[in-house]
C-alpha positions as CSV (number, residue, x, y, z in Angstrom):
1,M,-21.3,19.8,36.0
2,S,-18.9,22.7,34.7
3,S,-19.6,25.1,32.2
4,E,-16.5,25.3,30.3
5,R,-16.4,24.0,26.9
6,G,-13.4,22.8,25.4
7,V,-10.9,20.3,23.6
8,T,-9.2,17.6,26.6
9,L,-5.5,16.8,25.9
10,L,-6.9,12.3,24.8
11,E,-8.9,14.3,22.4
12,L,-6.9,16.4,20.9
13,V,-4.0,13.0,21.2
14,I,-6.5,10.9,19.0
15,V,-7.7,13.3,16.7
16,A,-3.8,14.1,15.8
17,A,-3.2,10.1,15.5
18,I,-6.0,9.4,13.1
19,A,-4.6,12.7,10.7
20,G,-1.3,10.5,11.3
21,V,-2.5,7.2,9.8
22,I,-4.4,9.0,7.2
23,A,-1.3,10.7,6.0
24,T,0.5,7.7,6.0
25,I,-1.2,5.3,4.2
26,S,-2.3,7.9,1.3
27,F,1.2,9.0,1.1
28,P,2.3,6.4,-1.4
29,G,-0.6,7.4,-3.6
30,V,0.1,11.0,-4.1
31,T,4.4,10.1,-4.6
32,S,2.9,8.0,-7.2
33,G,1.0,10.8,-8.8
34,L,3.7,13.3,-9.1
35,D,6.1,10.6,-10.5
36,S,3.4,10.1,-13.3
37,L,2.7,13.9,-13.2
38,R,6.5,14.4,-13.5
39,L,6.9,11.6,-16.5
40,S,4.4,13.1,-18.6
41,Q,5.5,15.8,-18.4
42,A,9.3,15.3,-19.4
43,S,8.1,13.5,-22.5
44,D,5.8,16.6,-23.7
45,S,9.3,18.9,-22.7
46,L,10.9,16.5,-25.2
47,A,8.5,16.1,-28.2
48,A,8.3,19.9,-27.7
49,F,12.5,20.0,-27.4
50,L,12.7,17.3,-30.9
51,N,10.0,19.3,-32.7
52,T,11.5,22.7,-32.1
53,A,14.7,20.8,-33.9
54,I,13.0,19.6,-36.6
55,N,11.1,22.8,-37.2
56,H,14.2,25.1,-37.1
57,A,16.5,22.5,-39.6
58,E,13.4,23.0,-42.1
59,R,13.3,26.9,-41.5
60,R,16.6,28.2,-40.9
61,Q,17.6,25.5,-43.8
62,A,20.4,24.2,-41.1
63,A,21.5,20.8,-40.0
64,V,20.4,20.0,-36.2
65,A,22.3,17.5,-33.9
66,V,19.9,15.9,-31.3
67,T,22.3,14.9,-28.4
68,L,21.0,12.4,-25.8
69,D,23.3,12.1,-22.8
70,A,21.6,9.5,-21.0
71,A,24.5,10.6,-18.0
72,Q,24.1,14.1,-17.2
73,N,20.3,13.6,-17.9
74,T,19.9,16.2,-20.6
75,V,19.3,16.6,-24.6
76,W,21.6,18.9,-26.4
77,M,20.5,20.7,-29.5
78,H,23.0,22.3,-31.8
79,S,23.4,24.0,-35.4
80,T,25.6,24.6,-38.0
81,E,24.7,28.0,-37.1
82,P,26.8,30.1,-34.5
83,G,25.3,30.2,-31.2
84,F,22.5,28.0,-31.7
85,V,23.1,25.5,-28.7
86,R,20.0,24.5,-26.7
87,K,19.9,22.3,-24.3
88,L,16.5,20.3,-22.0
89,T,17.4,19.1,-18.6
90,L,15.0,16.1,-17.5
91,P,12.7,16.6,-14.4
92,E,14.2,14.9,-11.3
93,G,13.4,11.0,-10.4
94,V,12.8,11.0,-14.3
95,R,15.9,9.4,-17.0
96,V,16.4,8.8,-20.1
97,A,16.5,4.7,-20.5
98,V,19.7,4.1,-22.4
99,E,22.1,0.8,-22.4
100,S,25.1,2.3,-23.1
101,P,25.7,5.4,-20.9
102,E,27.4,7.3,-24.0
103,P,26.0,10.0,-25.6
104,R,23.8,9.5,-28.7
105,R,23.8,11.5,-31.2
106,F,21.3,12.2,-34.2
107,L,21.3,14.4,-37.0
108,I,18.2,16.2,-39.0
109,L,18.8,17.5,-42.4
110,P,16.9,19.8,-43.7
111,G,14.7,18.9,-47.2
112,G,13.9,15.1,-45.9
113,A,12.6,13.1,-43.4
114,P,14.0,13.2,-40.0
115,P,14.9,10.4,-38.5
116,G,12.8,7.5,-37.3
117,F,13.9,7.0,-33.5
118,G,12.3,7.0,-30.2
119,V,13.5,8.1,-26.5
120,E,12.0,6.1,-23.7
121,L,12.0,7.5,-20.4
122,T,11.2,6.1,-16.9
123,N,10.5,7.1,-13.8
124,R,11.7,6.0,-10.1
125,R,8.3,3.2,-10.2
126,G,9.4,2.1,-13.5
127,S,6.8,4.2,-15.7
128,R,7.6,4.3,-19.3
129,R,6.9,6.2,-22.3
130,M,8.3,6.6,-25.3
131,V,9.0,9.8,-27.2
132,R,9.1,9.2,-31.1
133,I,9.6,11.2,-34.6
134,D,6.9,9.5,-37.0
135,P,9.5,10.2,-40.2
136,S,6.5,10.5,-42.0
137,L,4.5,13.0,-40.2
138,G,7.7,14.6,-38.9
139,L,6.8,15.1,-35.8
140,A,7.4,14.2,-32.0
141,S,4.9,12.5,-29.8
142,G,4.9,11.0,-26.7
143,L,3.2,7.9,-25.6
144,P,2.7,5.2,-22.5
145,V,4.8,1.9,-23.1
146,E,2.9,-1.2,-22.4
147,R,4.7,-3.7,-20.2
C-alpha cells in the first residue's frame, strides 16, 4: 500500500466534466434572470425619468418635451430653459418596442394634467414591461405586460 495521498488525473477530469455539465445546464436560467433584471431596472429608470420631466414642468413652470428614439434606444428630455437637456440610454438587451423607428415626442405642460401615454420595453427573451403615465395621478410607473 502506498502512503501517498492525492487526487489522480482521472478523478480531476471527472470532477471537471461534472462541473462543466452543471454550468451548461444552469447557464440559460442565469442569463434569463439577468435579462429580466435588466428589463425591470430599465422600466424603473424610465419611470423615474418621466417623473422627473413631470416634476420639472410643474416646479419650473416650463414646458418639457420627452422624445423616444427607438433607433438610438434613448429617451430625451428638453425644456424651454436654456441648457436643460437630459438623456436616458436604455441598457444593453432592452429596447423600446415601437412600430415606427421615427422618434415620438410628447409635451408636458405646467399647470395641467400630463399626457397619458405608455412606453413598452422589451428584452431579448420577449418579456415586456409597460411604463405608463397616469394623467389623474401625474405619476409614471412600470408594470409587466401580460401575454
